[in-house]
C-alpha positions as CSV (number, residue, x, y, z in Angstrom):
1,M,-3.1,-2.6,3.1
2,R,-4.7,0.5,3.2
3,S,-6.1,4.3,1.2
4,P,-13.8,12.0,-6.0
5,L,-13.8,13.1,-10.8
6,A,-13.0,16.3,-12.5
7,L,-11.1,17.3,-9.4
8,A,-9.1,14.1,-9.6
9,A,-7.8,15.0,-13.0
10,T,-6.4,18.2,-11.7
11,V,-5.0,16.5,-8.7
12,L,-3.2,13.9,-10.7
13,A,-1.9,16.2,-13.3
14,S,-0.3,18.3,-10.7
15,A,1.4,15.5,-8.8
16,L,5.1,15.9,-8.3
17,V,7.6,13.2,-7.9
18,L,9.6,14.9,-5.2
19,A,8.8,17.9,-3.1
20,G,12.4,19.2,-3.5
21,C,15.9,18.3,-4.4
22,S,18.3,17.1,-1.9
23,S,21.4,19.1,-1.4
24,A,24.0,19.5,1.3
25,G,23.7,22.6,3.5
26,T,23.2,24.0,7.0
27,T,20.3,23.8,9.4
28,A,18.5,26.8,10.8
29,D,20.7,26.7,13.9
30,G,23.9,26.7,11.7
31,G,24.5,23.0,11.9
32,D,25.4,20.7,9.0
33,S,22.2,19.3,7.4
34,A,24.0,16.0,6.9
35,D,24.0,15.6,10.7
36,A,20.3,16.4,11.0
37,T,17.6,14.2,12.6
38,V,14.4,14.1,10.5
39,S,11.2,13.4,12.5
40,I,8.4,11.7,10.6
41,G,4.9,11.5,11.9
42,S,2.8,8.4,10.9
43,L,-0.4,6.6,11.9
44,Y,1.0,3.3,10.7
45,E,3.2,1.7,13.3
46,P,4.6,-1.7,12.1
47,Q,3.0,-4.8,13.7
48,N,6.5,-6.4,13.5
49,L,9.6,-5.8,11.3
50,S,9.0,-8.5,8.7
51,N,7.2,-8.0,5.4
52,T,6.5,-11.7,5.2
53,Q,5.2,-12.1,8.7
54,G,2.5,-9.5,8.8
55,G,4.4,-6.3,9.5
56,G,1.8,-4.3,7.7
57,Q,2.1,-1.1,5.8
58,G,3.9,0.5,8.7
59,V,7.0,-1.6,8.1
60,T,6.8,-1.0,4.4
61,E,6.7,2.8,5.1
62,A,9.7,2.7,7.4
63,F,11.9,0.0,6.0
64,N,11.3,-0.3,2.2
65,G,14.2,1.3,0.4
66,N,15.5,2.7,3.7
67,V,16.6,-0.5,5.5
68,Y,15.9,-3.2,3.0
69,E,16.3,-3.1,-0.8
70,G,15.2,-5.3,-3.6
71,L,16.7,-6.5,-6.9
72,Y,14.5,-3.8,-8.4
73,K,13.0,-0.6,-7.0
74,L,9.6,0.9,-7.6
75,T,10.2,4.6,-7.7
76,D,7.9,7.2,-6.3
77,D,6.5,7.8,-9.7
78,G,5.9,4.1,-10.4
79,E,8.9,3.2,-12.6
80,V,10.7,-0.1,-12.1
81,E,14.5,0.4,-11.9
82,P,17.4,-2.0,-11.1
83,L,18.7,-1.6,-7.6
84,L,20.7,-4.7,-6.3
85,A,20.4,-6.2,-9.8
86,D,23.3,-5.2,-12.1
87,S,21.9,-6.6,-15.3
88,A,19.2,-9.1,-16.4
89,E,18.7,-11.3,-19.5
90,T,15.4,-12.9,-20.5
91,S,15.1,-16.0,-22.7
92,D,13.2,-15.8,-26.0
93,D,10.3,-17.8,-24.6
94,G,10.1,-15.6,-21.5
95,L,10.6,-18.5,-19.1
96,T,14.1,-17.8,-17.9
97,Y,15.5,-14.7,-16.2
98,T,19.2,-14.5,-15.5
99,I,20.0,-11.7,-13.1
100,A,23.6,-10.6,-12.2
101,L,24.0,-9.0,-8.8
102,R,26.0,-5.9,-8.0
103,D,29.4,-7.0,-6.5
104,D,29.8,-4.1,-4.1
105,V,26.9,-4.8,-1.7
106,T,27.1,-6.0,1.9
107,F,24.5,-6.4,4.6
108,H,24.5,-4.3,7.7
109,S,26.1,-7.3,9.5
110,G,29.1,-7.1,7.2
111,K,28.2,-10.2,5.2
112,Q,28.5,-9.8,1.4
113,L,25.3,-10.1,-0.7
114,T,25.3,-13.4,-2.6
115,S,22.9,-15.1,-4.9
116,S,21.9,-17.5,-2.1
117,D,20.5,-14.6,-0.1
118,V,18.3,-13.7,-3.1
119,A,17.1,-17.3,-3.3
120,S,16.3,-17.5,0.4
121,S,14.5,-14.1,0.3
122,I,12.2,-15.3,-2.5
123,E,11.6,-18.6,-0.7
124,A,10.6,-16.6,2.5
125,V,7.9,-14.9,0.4
126,T,6.6,-18.1,-1.1
127,A,6.9,-20.2,2.1
128,E,3.8,-21.9,3.4
129,D,3.7,-19.6,6.5
130,S,4.4,-16.4,4.6
131,Q,1.8,-13.7,5.1
132,S,3.1,-11.7,2.1
133,A,0.2,-10.3,0.1
134,R,2.3,-10.8,-3.1
135,K,2.9,-14.5,-2.3
136,S,0.7,-15.8,-5.1
137,A,2.5,-13.6,-7.7
138,F,5.5,-15.9,-7.3
139,E,3.8,-19.2,-7.7
140,V,4.9,-19.0,-11.3
141,I,8.5,-19.7,-10.2
142,S,9.4,-23.3,-10.9
143,G,13.1,-23.2,-10.0
144,I,15.8,-20.9,-8.7
145,E,19.4,-21.6,-9.5
146,T,22.5,-19.9,-8.1
147,P,25.4,-21.0,-10.4
148,D,27.8,-18.6,-8.7
149,D,27.7,-16.0,-5.9
150,Q,26.7,-13.2,-8.3
151,T,24.1,-14.9,-10.5
152,V,20.5,-15.9,-10.0
153,V,18.6,-17.8,-12.6
154,F,14.8,-17.9,-12.3
155,T,12.8,-20.5,-14.3
156,L,9.1,-19.8,-14.7
157,S,6.4,-22.3,-15.4
158,E,4.7,-19.8,-17.7
159,P,5.5,-16.2,-18.9
160,S,4.9,-13.5,-16.4
161,I,4.7,-10.0,-17.8
162,S,4.9,-8.5,-14.2
163,F,7.9,-10.6,-13.0
164,L,10.4,-7.8,-12.6
165,Y,7.7,-5.5,-11.2
166,N,6.8,-8.2,-8.6
167,L,10.5,-8.5,-7.7
168,S,10.5,-4.9,-6.5
169,Y,8.3,-6.1,-3.6
170,V,10.8,-8.6,-2.3
171,W,13.3,-7.4,0.3
172,I,16.7,-9.1,-0.1
173,V,17.6,-10.3,3.4
174,N,20.7,-12.0,4.8
175,G,19.8,-15.6,4.5
176,E,21.6,-16.3,7.8
177,A,19.8,-13.6,9.8
178,E,17.4,-14.6,12.6
179,E,14.7,-12.9,14.7
180,L,13.6,-10.7,11.7
181,T,10.3,-9.7,13.4
182,T,12.3,-7.6,15.9
183,S,15.6,-6.9,14.1
184,E,16.9,-6.5,10.6
185,D,19.8,-7.3,8.3
186,G,19.3,-5.4,5.1
187,T,21.5,-3.6,2.6
188,G,19.8,-0.1,2.7
189,P,21.2,3.3,3.6
190,Y,19.9,3.0,7.2
191,T,20.2,0.5,10.0
192,L,17.6,0.0,12.7
193,G,18.5,2.1,15.7
194,E,15.8,1.5,18.3
195,W,12.1,0.5,18.2
196,K,10.1,1.7,21.1
197,Q,6.8,-0.1,20.4
198,G,3.8,2.2,20.7
199,S,6.1,5.3,20.3
200,T,9.0,5.6,17.9
201,L,11.2,3.7,15.5
202,T,14.7,5.2,14.8
203,L,16.9,4.6,11.7
204,D,20.6,5.5,11.7
205,R,22.5,6.3,8.6
206,W,24.8,3.5,7.7
207,D,28.2,4.8,6.7
208,D,29.3,1.7,4.8
209,Y,26.3,1.9,2.4
210,W,27.3,0.8,-1.2
211,G,25.4,3.7,-2.8
212,D,25.1,7.5,-2.2
213,P,24.9,8.1,1.6
214,A,21.7,9.3,3.2
215,A,21.4,13.1,3.2
216,N,20.6,13.0,7.0
217,A,22.1,11.3,9.9
218,E,19.0,9.9,11.6
219,V,15.3,9.4,10.9
220,V,12.7,9.0,13.7
221,F,9.3,7.7,12.9
222,T,6.9,8.9,15.6
223,Y,3.6,7.0,15.7
224,F,0.1,8.3,16.5
225,T,-3.3,6.7,16.7
226,D,-5.1,10.0,16.5
227,A,-4.7,12.3,13.4
228,T,-5.3,15.4,15.5
229,A,-2.5,14.6,17.9
230,Q,-0.2,14.1,14.8
231,N,-1.2,17.5,13.4
232,N,-0.5,19.1,16.7
233,A,2.9,17.5,16.8
234,L,3.8,19.2,13.5
235,L,2.5,22.5,14.7
236,T,4.7,22.3,17.8
237,G,7.8,21.2,15.9
238,E,7.8,17.7,17.5
239,I,7.8,16.3,14.0
240,D,9.0,17.6,10.7
241,V,6.6,15.9,8.2
242,I,3.4,13.9,8.1
243,T,3.6,11.1,5.5
244,S,-0.1,11.0,4.7
245,V,-2.6,13.4,6.2
246,Q,-5.7,11.7,7.4
247,S,-7.5,14.7,8.9
248,P,-8.4,17.1,6.1
249,D,-10.1,19.5,8.4
250,A,-6.7,20.2,9.8
251,L,-5.2,21.3,6.5
252,A,-6.5,24.9,7.1
253,Q,-3.9,25.2,9.8
254,F,-1.1,24.7,7.3
255,E,-2.3,26.0,4.0
256,G,-1.2,29.6,3.4
257,D,1.3,29.5,6.3
258,D,4.9,29.9,5.0
259,A,6.1,27.7,7.8
260,Y,4.6,24.7,6.1
261,T,4.5,23.1,2.7
262,V,1.4,21.2,1.6
263,S,2.0,18.8,-1.3
264,E,-0.6,16.7,-3.0
265,G,0.6,13.6,-4.8
266,T,-0.8,10.7,-6.7
267,S,-2.7,8.2,-4.6
268,T,-3.2,4.5,-5.0
269,T,-4.9,4.0,-1.7
270,K,-8.5,2.8,-1.8
271,E,-11.0,2.8,1.1
272,L,-12.9,-0.5,0.9
273,L,-16.1,-1.9,2.4
274,A,-14.9,-5.4,2.0
275,F,-17.5,-8.2,2.4
276,N,-16.7,-11.8,3.3
277,D,-18.0,-13.1,0.0
278,R,-18.0,-16.7,1.4
279,V,-20.8,-16.2,3.9
280,A,-24.5,-15.3,3.7
281,P,-25.9,-12.9,2.9
282,F,-22.7,-11.5,1.2
283,D,-22.3,-14.6,-1.0
284,D,-25.2,-13.2,-3.0
285,P,-24.0,-10.6,-5.5
286,L,-27.5,-9.0,-5.5
287,V,-27.1,-8.2,-1.7
288,R,-23.7,-6.7,-2.3
289,K,-25.1,-4.6,-5.2
290,A,-28.0,-3.4,-3.0
291,I,-25.6,-2.3,-0.3
292,S,-23.4,-0.5,-2.9
293,S,-26.5,1.4,-4.3
294,A,-27.6,2.3,-0.8
295,I,-24.3,4.2,-0.1
296,D,-24.0,7.8,-1.2
297,T,-20.3,7.7,-1.8
298,E,-20.2,11.3,-3.0
299,K,-21.6,12.5,0.3
300,L,-19.4,10.1,2.3
301,L,-16.3,11.3,0.6
302,S,-17.2,14.9,1.1
303,S,-17.9,14.3,4.8
304,I,-14.6,12.7,5.3
305,W,-12.3,14.6,2.9
306,G,-14.1,17.8,1.9
307,D,-12.9,18.7,-1.6
308,Y,-10.2,16.1,-1.7
309,G,-10.2,12.5,-2.9
310,T,-11.7,10.7,-5.9
311,L,-14.6,8.4,-6.6
312,I,-13.5,5.4,-8.6
313,G,-16.3,2.7,-8.5
314,S,-13.7,-0.1,-8.7
315,M,-10.4,-1.4,-7.3
316,V,-8.3,0.3,-10.1
317,P,-6.9,3.8,-9.5
318,P,-6.5,6.2,-12.5
319,T,-2.7,5.6,-12.5
320,D,-3.1,2.0,-13.5
321,P,-3.2,1.4,-17.3
322,W,-6.4,-0.6,-17.0
323,Y,-8.4,2.1,-15.2
324,E,-12.0,2.8,-16.3
325,D,-14.5,5.1,-14.6
326,L,-17.1,2.6,-13.3
327,T,-18.9,4.8,-10.8
328,D,-22.2,4.3,-12.6
329,V,-22.2,0.5,-12.5
330,N,-23.8,0.5,-9.0
331,P,-25.3,4.0,-8.8
332,Y,-26.5,5.6,-5.6
333,D,-30.2,4.8,-5.7
334,V,-32.1,3.9,-2.5
335,D,-35.2,2.7,-4.3
336,L,-33.1,0.3,-6.4
337,A,-31.3,-0.9,-3.3
338,R,-34.6,-1.7,-1.6
339,E,-35.8,-3.6,-4.7
340,Q,-32.6,-5.6,-4.9
341,L,-32.8,-6.5,-1.2
342,A,-36.4,-7.7,-1.6
343,E,-35.5,-9.8,-4.7
344,A,-32.6,-11.3,-2.7
345,G,-35.0,-12.3,0.1
346,Y,-34.3,-9.5,2.5
347,P,-37.3,-7.1,2.2
348,D,-36.9,-5.9,5.8
349,G,-33.1,-5.8,5.6
350,F,-30.7,-7.6,8.0
351,T,-28.0,-7.0,10.6
352,F,-24.3,-7.5,10.2
353,T,-21.1,-6.7,12.1
354,L,-18.6,-4.3,10.5
355,D,-15.1,-4.9,11.9
356,T,-13.6,-1.4,11.9
357,P,-9.9,-0.6,12.4
358,S,-9.6,1.9,15.3
359,Y,-7.5,4.5,13.4
360,D,-8.6,7.3,11.2
361,P,-10.6,7.6,9.1
362,H,-12.3,4.2,9.5
363,P,-14.4,5.0,12.6
364,A,-15.9,8.0,11.0
365,V,-16.6,6.1,7.8
366,A,-18.2,3.3,9.8
367,E,-20.6,5.7,11.5
368,L,-21.6,7.2,8.1
369,L,-22.2,3.8,6.6
370,Q,-24.3,2.8,9.6
371,S,-26.5,5.9,9.1
372,Q,-26.9,5.4,5.3
373,L,-27.6,1.7,5.4
374,A,-30.3,2.2,8.1
375,A,-32.3,3.9,5.4
376,V,-32.8,0.5,3.6
377,G,-33.4,-1.5,6.8
378,I,-29.8,-2.7,7.3
379,T,-28.5,-2.5,10.8
380,V,-24.7,-2.1,11.1
381,E,-23.1,-3.2,14.3
382,I,-19.7,-1.5,14.5
383,N,-16.9,-3.6,16.1
384,T,-13.8,-1.5,16.6
385,I,-10.6,-3.4,16.5
386,S,-6.9,-2.6,16.5
387,A,-4.7,-3.0,13.4
388,D,-3.2,-6.1,15.0
389,E,-6.6,-7.6,15.7
390,W,-7.7,-6.8,12.1
391,Y,-4.7,-8.7,10.8
392,T,-5.4,-11.8,12.9
393,K,-9.2,-11.8,12.8
394,V,-9.9,-10.7,9.3
395,F,-6.9,-11.2,7.1
396,Q,-5.6,-14.4,8.7
397,D,-8.6,-16.2,10.2
398,R,-11.3,-14.8,7.8
399,D,-13.5,-14.5,10.9
400,F,-15.7,-11.6,9.8
401,E,-18.8,-10.6,7.9
402,A,-17.6,-7.2,6.6
403,T,-14.8,-4.8,7.3
404,L,-13.3,-1.5,6.4
405,Q,-9.7,-1.4,5.1
406,E,-7.4,0.8,3.1
407,H,-5.6,-1.0,0.2
408,V,-2.5,1.0,-0.7
409,N,-1.0,-0.9,-3.7
410,D,-1.2,-0.2,-7.4
411,R,-2.0,-3.0,-9.8
412,D,-3.8,-4.9,-7.0
413,V,-7.0,-5.6,-8.9
414,V,-5.4,-9.0,-9.6
415,W,-6.2,-10.1,-6.0
416,Y,-9.8,-10.6,-7.1
417,G,-8.4,-13.5,-9.1
418,N,-7.3,-15.3,-5.9
419,P,-10.3,-17.0,-4.2
420,D,-8.2,-17.6,-1.2
421,F,-7.7,-13.9,-0.5
422,Y,-9.3,-12.7,2.7
423,W,-12.5,-11.4,1.0
424,G,-13.1,-14.8,-0.7
425,Y,-14.4,-13.5,-4.1
426,D,-14.6,-16.5,-6.3
427,N,-15.3,-16.0,-10.0
428,A,-13.8,-18.5,-12.5
429,D,-13.9,-16.0,-15.4
430,V,-12.0,-13.4,-13.4
431,Q,-9.5,-16.0,-12.3
432,Q,-8.9,-17.0,-15.9
433,W,-8.6,-13.4,-17.1
434,V,-6.1,-12.6,-14.4
435,S,-4.0,-15.6,-15.3
436,E,-4.1,-14.8,-19.0
437,A,-3.2,-11.1,-18.4
438,E,-0.1,-12.2,-16.5
439,Q,0.9,-14.4,-19.4
440,A,0.2,-11.6,-22.0
441,Q,2.9,-10.8,-24.6
442,T,2.2,-7.1,-24.6
443,T,0.9,-4.4,-22.2
444,D,-2.0,-3.7,-24.5
445,E,-3.1,-7.4,-24.3
446,Q,-2.6,-7.3,-20.5
447,T,-4.6,-4.0,-20.3
448,E,-7.6,-5.4,-22.3
449,L,-7.9,-8.5,-20.0
450,L,-7.6,-6.6,-16.7
451,K,-10.3,-4.1,-17.9
452,K,-12.5,-7.2,-18.2
453,V,-11.6,-8.1,-14.6
454,N,-12.3,-4.6,-13.4
455,E,-15.7,-4.5,-15.1
456,Q,-16.8,-7.9,-13.8
457,I,-15.9,-7.3,-10.2
458,A,-17.8,-4.0,-10.4
459,E,-20.8,-5.8,-11.9
460,D,-20.6,-8.3,-9.1
461,A,-20.0,-5.6,-6.4
462,A,-17.3,-7.9,-5.1
463,S,-16.6,-5.1,-2.6
464,V,-17.7,-1.5,-2.3
465,W,-14.8,0.8,-3.3
466,L,-15.8,3.9,-1.3
467,Y,-13.2,6.3,-2.6
468,L,-9.6,6.8,-3.5
469,Y,-7.7,8.6,-0.7
470,P,-6.0,11.9,-1.5
471,Q,-2.2,11.7,-0.9
472,I,-1.3,14.8,1.1
473,V,2.0,15.4,2.7
474,V,2.5,18.3,5.0
475,A,6.0,19.3,6.0
476,S,7.8,22.1,7.7
477,S,9.1,24.5,5.0
478,G,12.7,23.8,5.9
479,L,12.4,20.2,4.7
480,T,13.1,19.1,1.1
481,G,13.7,15.9,-0.8
482,Y,10.8,13.9,0.6
483,P,8.5,11.7,-1.6
484,V,4.9,12.9,-2.0
485,N,3.2,10.1,-3.9
486,G,3.6,7.5,-1.1
487,L,3.2,4.7,-3.7
488,N,2.4,1.4,-2.0
489,S,3.1,3.1,1.4
490,Q,6.8,3.7,0.6
491,F,8.5,6.7,2.1
492,F,12.1,7.0,1.0
493,A,13.8,9.1,3.7
494,Y,17.4,9.1,2.3
495,D,17.1,12.3,0.2
496,I,15.5,14.4,2.9
497,V,17.4,17.5,3.7
498,K,16.6,19.6,6.8
499,S,17.7,23.2,6.7
């Protein structure tokens, strides 16, 4: 999961799909670029190698599109395109999708892709023990049939306007493969080389790939827990590119230097102060609104990101069709916050624990929130936890009062329609609107309903949406072909050329 106004418009308008075009050539030392190793720096090491068993955004970044592929692909600019699907037909009532598979695809193990692999991959996402954040999106599937090896027929219990989009999140995995938290068997242009936990994850180009071969021979993800160390690694040539800069102060080292390219893409990553809405005092919307109004998000954003980033006031980024600027719904107003706390029965404030992921920028955000909320009598006790602990304690066990987390996906406002999600927001109207939006016949109808969702969760201060991250990629100037938008934490490596 993971993650300011006039500036944002400029930022988004200037977003590029790719920083360059891939092409064959030679490296600086005269070698063939097709034989090059590309070193990628990231703060997001996978928790494991499965996207249904809590691998986190790190495994999405490394594996999605590189090792595993879906029936459909969400491109870096947000378009949904067929990938392993050769063609699709939809019944007139919108309840049956018949998808024909490409017939030239094999897994890395050598086994041919069949419809039964597609069925088992969907079933892994919807299984009782699945930790996929998109699990609920597939509850609409009432049946999967595989009439032959190349055809999959999905029957839905009700229309789902996002069905093909949701399929882009499902990795098609060899149904006979085992130990998928430590190994893989996908169809993508790379195979897993070696994973040295706490250090690096290596992908090797797969020469039997069904599509265009990767433009480089090897990709090495090098993992850091400290953004400064990651920046230093780029300066010393240890790595070639940083997928998402989390230390804006360091940008001055790269900007204006011909040895580096700084690219700013379109972000969907929101930094959230997420309450556990099931427990007191956060089960009271008035308390949540008071906290929201006690936080100077403009100052917070400036302190963390300088002139970068966007204030949004809700879960919806400007790239979603149902975006509205809702930053004024819970305005920064300390006097209003004190009045709301008193009305809610907390005139002298209260104390709560903020579970804070240990990696940047969360620790700095937590300290700023601690300082700002002290002004209205609220004491924040910061509990720093690892990403793995966050997953178990917060996401899985819901054992928390409040937490910080970045949420990286687009179109994820619908999660407020799921009362079982980790934050426990429970509003019957929102649940109904989310359901109706999914069954909408047109995008306009869907947009109208999801705007209502957006407005209601803002009115209820279901969470505090602190800001939208900027999406900044810094690379050595000899690198081209890398994605800059980082949509949903994807980082397609196969077009990267190192010269």
